[in-house]
N, C-alpha and C positions, 0 to 999 in steps of 0.2 A: 505493498501499500505505499502511496505516496501521497505525501500532506504539502499542499503550498498554502502560503502565507504571507501578507505585508505587514509589517511593523513599522511604524512612524517614531519618531523620537516622541511627539506628542501625544499620542498614543502611551508609550511607556511611560512617560510624565504621569500621567493619568492613572497608570496601574501604579507607581510610584515604585519605579524600576529603572534601572541602569541600564545601558545596552550591555555593559560587560555581564552583571548578574544575570539578564535574560537568556543571551548565548551559553551563558555558563549552563544554565538549566534545559537549554535544547540539546547541549551537547551530551549532558547527562543521561537525559531521555533517549537519544539516539543509541548511546553505549549500551542502556539496557537493552534497549532492542536487539540492537546486534548480540548480546550477550545470551539472550532468550533464543535466537535463531540457531546459536552455536549450541547450545545445549540440546537441542532437538536434533542438529545435524551429525551428532555422534552417538550412534546406533551401537547399544550395546547388549548382550545377553548374559544373566549373570546366575552360576549355580553354587550353592550353598551346601555345606555339610555343617552341623552345627551340634553342641551339646544339648540343646533345645530338640532335636529330634530330627532334622532334616539331613537326606542322605542324598546328595549331589541333585540338591531340587532346586529345580526352576524358581528364579526369584522375581518379579514383576514389581511389588509393591516395597518402595523404602520410607523408612521414616527412621529417624534417629537426632543427635544432639545438634544444635544449631550451628558450633563452630567445627567446620569437616576438618578432616587430615587430609593432606593435598598429597595425591600420587602423581608425579609430572613424566612424562613419558618421550623418550628421544630415538626414534625410529634410525635416525643418522650416527647414534651411538653405538658402534657394531662390537660384539665381542665373539664367543665361540659358537660353532655350529651345533646343534643336538643332534647327537648320536641317537638316543631313546630313551626309556624307562620301562621298566617290567621286573619281574621276579624270577626264580629259580626252577628248573624241574628236578628235583631231589627222588631217590628211590623211595622217600618215605612217603611224599607227595604222590608220587603215581601209586605204590601200594595202597593208599587210603582210597583213591579216585576209584580202583579197580575194585574195592569193595561195597561202592555205593551202587544203586541202581543206575540203569542208562539214563534215566531222566535225569538226576541229581548230577551225573558225573558231565553231562553234556551242559547243565546249569553251570555249572563252576566254571566249565572251560570257555563256554559263550561269555561269560560274565568277563573273564581276564583276555579275552583273543577277539571277541564279536566287537563290532563297531558299535554297536547299543552300550556294549561294556566297557571296560577300562583300554581296550584295544592295544595290548599291550607291546612294544617293538623292539625290546632289548631283553634277552634273557642271559641266564645261564644254566651250565649243568656241571656235575663232576665226572671226573675221569678217574675209573676205580671207587673203590667205597669212601665213604664219607662218614661222620659221625650221624647223620642223617639217612644212613643206610641200615638194613636189617641185619648186617653181619660184614665180616671184612672180607673182602673180594679183589681180585685184580683179573684183567686179559689176559695173563702170560704167568703161568706158576712153576714152570720147568727152570727147575735153577741151573743157572750158567748159558741156557738157552740164548746167545746173543743176537742172533737173525731173527727171532720171536716166529720160529716155525709154529707154535701151537697158541699163537694170538689168536684171540675170539671175544667178542662183546655179548657173548649168548647170554651173560648175564643181566644185560638192559631189555633183553628183547620181550620180557612179558610185562614190563613196568614203563620204565623212563622212555622207551622208543615209541611203543602205542601210544604215552601221553603227547609226546612233540608230534608226530603224524597227528593225532587228531586236533591239536591245535593249531599246526599248520592248517588242514583242511577248513577251519574256521576263521582263519585271520584272513581278511581280505588283501591288506598290502602285504603281510608278511611279517616277519621277525627275525632278528639276528639272535645268534646262538654265542655264546662265550663258554670255552669248557675249561675247567681246571682240577689239576691233581691233588689229590691231598697228601699222596705219598706214591712214588715207585714200589713195587712188589719188594717184599721183605728180603729177597735174595739180591737184591741188587745193591742194598745197602750197609753200612760198616757195621750196624748194631744186630741186624737181620729180624728186625721187629718193624709191624706197622707203625710203631709210635716213638717219633724222634729219630735218631740218625741221621748220616749224612749219604749222599751217593758216592758210591763207589766209583774212582776216576775211572777204571775198566770198563764201566758200563757208562760213561759218558754217552757215546755213540748210540748204545741199545736204548737207553732212554729216549734219546731223539727221536728215533727210529719209532719206539711206542707212540708219541704224539703223530706222526705221519700215518701208522697203520690205524689208529683209531679216526682219524678223519677219513680215511678211504673207507673203512666199514661202516660208518653213520652216513657215509655218500652213498654206500650202497644200498643201505636202507631208505635211500630217501631223503636224506636231511645234512644240509651242508653246516659247516663249522666256520663261522664266521672269525673268530678269534679264540685264542688260547693264551690264560695266565702261566706263568711258567713253574709256580707253585702258590697254592695255598697258603697264605700264612707261613713264608719262609723262616721268620722267628721264633717259630713253635707257638706252641699251647698250652704250656704248663705239663706237656707229656700227659695231656687226658686222652686225646683220640687220635686217628691217623695223620701224621704229620712227617716231614723231612726238609732238614734244617739246610739254609743257603745265606751266605754272608752276601753282602750288594759285590764284592768282587767275585765269588764263587758263580753268583746267578748271572753276572754279565759275561764272564768268561764263558760258561756253559753255551749262552743263548748265541755268543761272538762266533764260538769255533764248532760249536756241537748244532744246536738245535736249529739257527738261524739256517747255515749250509743243508744242514739235512731237509728241511721243508723247501728251499731254494731246488736242490737237486729233484727233489721228489716233484715239482712243479707244483708246489703249495706255496709261491712267495705271495698271493692274494691273500693268505691266513694271518691275520693280525698278531702280532705276539705282543703281550703285555707283561708288564717288570713288577716287581714287589708285590703287591696283592695282600697287602697288610694296613696297619692302622696309620692314620694321617701325620700324628704327631712325629712319626720319625722318617718320614718321606724326603726332605733335606738330603740324609747321607746317601740314600738310595738313587736320586735321579743325580746325584754331583757324579756317581760312576757310572751309573749306565749311559749319560749323557755326557762323558766327561771329553770324546771327541768324535771325529766323524765314524773311526772304525767300530768303537762300544758301543754307538746309538744305532750304527745300522741297520740291524735287525730288528731292533724296537718299536713298534707302531705307536707304544704310549705305555701308561702307567696305572695302574689297578689299585684301589684304596679302599679301606673298610674305615667304620665309624666307631668302634668299640672301645676307644681310645679315652671317651667322655660319653656321659649321657646329654651334656647340653653345648661344648664346646664343639664348633664348625672346624677350627685350626685354620683361618683364614690366610695365616701370613704364610703357613707352611703350602696352602695350595696355591697361592700367589707365586710363590718361590719354584713350585714345580712347572707352574704354566710358563714362567721365565725363562728357565733352565730349557725349555725344548717346547716354543709357543705353535710349533707345527703338530704337536703330537696329542694322541687323547689324552683324555685325564678321566677314566671312570670310576664311580663306586660300585664297587662289584657284590657287595655284601652288606647287608644290614638287617638286625631284626631285634626284638624285644628279647634278651636271652635270660638265660636261667629264671624262668618264670612260667607257672601252668597257666594256660589262658583260661579267661572268664567268660563262661558258655553265657550266650544272650544278655550279657552285661554291658550295653554301650555306655553307661557314667563310669564304668571303670576306665576305660580307653582314654576318657577326658580327665582324671581325677589324677592327683601326684602320688599315687600308689606303687608304682612300677620299681624294682628294682633290678639291678643287673648285676654282674659278676664282679663289680667294682665295689659292691655296694660293703661287701664282706672280706672281698679276695684282695683288693686294692692294697699296696705298700702304703703306710699311715701318711706319705708326704702326698699320694696321686689319691688320698678318698675323696678331697674335694672336689674332683671332676666325675665323681658319682653319685649327687644326691638322687633322693625317689624323683621321679618324675611323671607325667602324662606322656602314655603314649603317641596320644595323636600330636600333641607340642613337640615332641621328639621329632618325629618323621616330619612333620610339615616344615619346622624352621631348620632341620637340617638339607632337606631337597632345596631349600628355599636360599640357604646360605651358600652351599654347594652352588647352586644356580651363577648367583652372584659372585663366585669366586674361580670361575673357570672351568668347573666341572661341567662335562657335555654328556653324560651317561650315569643312570643311578639305576641301580638294579637291588632288588629287595632279595632277602632268602626264600625259605620255604614258600610256595603259592599255597599249600594246604596241608593243615597236621589236625592232629585230633583233641580231644577234649584235655588230656595229659599232656601235650605239647611235644607229641612225637609221630610215630614209633622212633627211636634214636636208642641204639643198641648200647650208647655209655650213660643213658639217661640223662643227656645234656637238653632238658627241656626248652624250648621256647615259642614264642608265639606269632602265628603267622594270619595274614589278612582275611583268611577263609579258614574255619574251624568246623571240623566234621564228626558227627559219631555215626562209625558205619554201623553198629548195632543196631542202633535206630533210624539210620537211612535219614540223618538229619541234617541241614547244612547252615551255618551261620555266618552272615558278612558282617564282619566287624567293622567299625569306624575307621578301621586301618587302610581295609579295601577301598572304600570310597576317597579315604586321604589319598592314595597313589593313583585314584583314578584322576581326580585333581589336575594331576601333571600328565599323565599316560595318555587320557584319552584328548587332551586339548593342546598338547605341545608335541607338535610331530617329528620325527625326521626330518633332518635338513631345515628347522627353524633357525632362528638366528637371534641369540641371545640380544637384547637392546638396551639402549640406557634407560634406567628406571630408579627416580629416586623418591623419597617418602618424609614427611616432615615431623615422624613420630619415633621415639625409641622403642617403644613394644609393639606396636603392630609393624610385621615385616612383608616384602612383596617381593616380585620380582617379574620381568616380561619378556615374552619372545615374539618374533614376527615370523608367521608359520609361511610354508612354500605358497600357500593358497592367497597369501595378502594379510591373514586377518593377523592380530594381535592377541595373543593370551596372557592376561595378569593373573597371577595367584596372588591372594592377599590373605595374610593369617593373623587372626585378632586373638591373643591369650588371654585378654583381659576379660573382665566379667560384665562390661560395659558396652552397649550397640554404640557404634561410631559412625557417622557421616563421613564417606569418602568421596572428594572430589577428585575426578581423573582428568588430568590436563593433555592434550594430546595437539601440538601444534597451537591454533587459535580456537580451539575446540575444547568443550569440556563437559561433563556428567556427573551428576551427584547423585551417589547411590547411598547405601546404609549397609554394614552389617554387624550381625548380633556378637553379643559377647560371646565368646569361646567357639567362635566359627572360622571355617575355611572357605573361600570363595574364589571361584574362577571367573573373570570377566572377560568375556570374548567381544573386540571391538572387529565391526567387521570392515570389510577394506571397500 
């Protein structure tokens, strides 16, 4: 609408106004009209998961405090390219799915891999057994067999492989798989044990060949392995379950002189090799060795990390250091879970309350106990993923996709929590708030998205944002406080004001 008017000086005098005051008023009105138009121009969709009961629910009505928290987006400020989000195919998860009805098994896998569900894009599995297996096993157990003639993945054919294949049949866009060994077969190690010890030098080439045979065997089953980590937790796990130790120099030498050349010779150069694969606090020492020079870094595609060093600390300085050391390499979180806890069945409130503990609550050295206070599981997931994305991490993978009401099965009885808990005896499924927390990222932040500039003028509410390949912008906002808040989103010359519940996680989609 265009308004035309003529105001003379005499008329202004009759109104008791000066020209300067009058035109200031006109400018104010015009600015308000432009601002209103800008608010309408910014189209958004908002999805919320909250302690009040929302589970990835579409929100269209907003109310809150008068003074908004301001999120400012800058799509021109670009950071890492997103590799993906997802969880892990373990023998425990696959075994439990085998015990469910066909309908519930499909329900779980559709929830993880379907377009209407979390649409996972990056996953992990284990080479040989791990703690979330039913027993110890390896694919070659003939002592001294350096050429691995007896190599066989039969152990995986009744559980893990069918689970992956069914997930593949559901996933429209597909997903990548990272495979990680917890240990070489005991006969290759100096202590001849599943737990602890080191790889004997005479089996360096044999162990490298093992990866190659594993990749070939899975490919024959119709499964492509996108990447491998060299060793899950090379610093060990307190000699509790399957493990094998490497120092930074030992792992780098193994990759440089054995694993890398073996995969290259067997035409598997496309398989990404990720180094380290343990807690973030120790990453500096590892990347210094891995990326020392062109020779040491040649075969490393990136670095893998875990979150178990603390229940609340993201370790941004360490993540920033790792990125700057190798800015062109992947930086992927390959494992995270609420560990050493028995799941709470059908109790959403527990996942939002500060009641969870982890191994550090009881076992950490006195000097490190401050890193392991009790915490709310949703808070830990949401703040960690956001913190990782804001510090150059490009992929984030959860641990088990499915566990039972005990937090297993697990041969070591190392109970943990998964986003989906099942009761196979009663054929029941419980989607915990952690499932919806993961979906806020995996569903709306797609592979190939670019992390963009995103700032917030609040110390408690946290946020991050990416621009997807389809041009949409996905913002995730987490409000851990008990108060509902107004959020003003600024993008270029446009704004949108929404509100977020207290104890809530939102994904805001801005259409292109």
